[in-house]
N, C-alpha and C positions, 0 to 999 in steps of 0.2 A: 645290608647296613639298616635292620629295624630301627636300632637306637639312634643313628643319624638322622635318619629319615624322621622319626619322632620329633627329635630337637628341631630340625629345620623347619615342621610343622607346626612346631610350639611358637618358633620366633616368628615365623609367617602369621600365625594369628594373632601376635601381639602388634596393634598399631604403632607403637614405638619401635620396634626393630623392620616390621615390613617396610617401612618407608626406606630402611638402609638396606633391606635385603632384595626390594623389587628388582634394582637394575644389576645386581649380583647373581641372583638366584631366580631370575625370571624365568629360565628355563627348564628349572627344576621344578 
């Protein structure tokens, strides 16, 4: 799922969403 990976990567690189995704997708 390259699109999903790119989507998650985009959110993780965003400081606003990174704080929210850290505990959620910390293992991703």
